[in-house]
C-alpha positions as CSV (number, residue, x, y, z in Angstrom):
1,M,-212.5,-96.4,180.9
2,G,-212.9,-99.9,183.0
3,N,-215.8,-100.9,180.9
4,M,-214.7,-100.3,177.5
5,F,-212.2,-102.6,178.1
6,Q,-214.3,-105.3,179.1
7,L,-216.5,-104.5,176.3
8,I,-213.2,-104.1,173.4
9,G,-212.1,-107.5,175.2
10,E,-215.1,-108.8,174.3
11,I,-216.0,-108.2,171.0
12,L,-212.5,-109.2,170.2
13,A,-212.8,-112.3,172.1
14,S,-215.9,-113.2,170.2
15,I,-214.2,-112.5,167.1
16,I,-211.1,-114.6,167.4
17,L,-214.2,-117.5,168.5
18,I,-215.8,-117.1,165.8
19,I,-213.5,-116.8,163.2
20,G,-211.4,-119.7,165.0
21,D,-214.5,-121.7,165.4
22,I,-214.6,-121.4,161.0
23,F,-211.4,-122.1,160.1
24,A,-211.4,-125.1,162.3
25,I,-214.6,-126.2,160.5
26,L,-213.6,-125.7,157.0
27,R,-210.4,-127.6,157.5
28,F,-212.6,-130.3,158.7
29,K,-215.0,-130.5,155.8
30,S,-211.9,-130.6,153.0
31,S,-210.0,-133.0,154.4
32,K,-210.5,-136.6,154.4
33,R,-213.0,-137.9,156.8
34,N,-210.6,-140.0,159.0
35,K,-209.1,-140.0,162.9
36,N,-206.8,-137.7,162.3
37,A,-209.6,-134.8,160.6
38,E,-211.2,-135.3,163.8
39,L,-208.2,-134.6,166.0
40,W,-207.6,-131.3,163.6
41,L,-210.8,-130.0,164.2
42,F,-210.6,-130.4,168.1
43,E,-207.5,-129.3,168.2
44,G,-208.8,-126.2,165.9
45,L,-212.3,-125.8,168.1
46,T,-210.3,-126.2,171.2
47,R,-207.4,-123.5,170.5
48,S,-209.8,-120.7,169.0
49,S,-211.8,-120.9,172.5
50,A,-208.6,-120.8,174.6
51,S,-207.1,-117.8,172.5
52,A,-210.4,-116.3,173.3
53,I,-210.4,-116.5,176.7
54,V,-206.9,-115.2,177.0
55,V,-208.0,-112.6,175.2
56,L,-211.0,-111.9,177.3
57,L,-209.0,-112.2,180.7
58,F,-206.4,-109.6,179.6
59,F,-208.9,-106.7,178.6
60,V,-210.8,-108.1,181.6
61,A,-207.5,-107.8,183.9
62,I,-206.7,-103.9,182.4
63,S,-210.1,-102.8,183.6
64,R,-210.1,-103.9,186.7
65,L,-206.4,-102.0,187.2
66,F,-208.4,-99.2,185.5
67,V,-211.1,-99.2,188.9
68,M,-208.8,-100.4,191.3
69,F,-206.5,-97.1,190.5
70,Q,-209.7,-95.0,189.4
71,L,-207.4,-94.7,186.3
């Protein structure tokens, strides 16, 4: 059961990361190339990576609880 939660977390984290990166790149391509656009690109890439890590850690923590309590 714990491995299933880890797999779900990995899949969701990958989806969040890919979609967030695509939106950040598309927003950068559609904007004027100035300093703010580069900052928005960095912000979008960082935000999607951080969100993916949080989701992954959440599901790993749930799976560890299942293993610890043998549910």
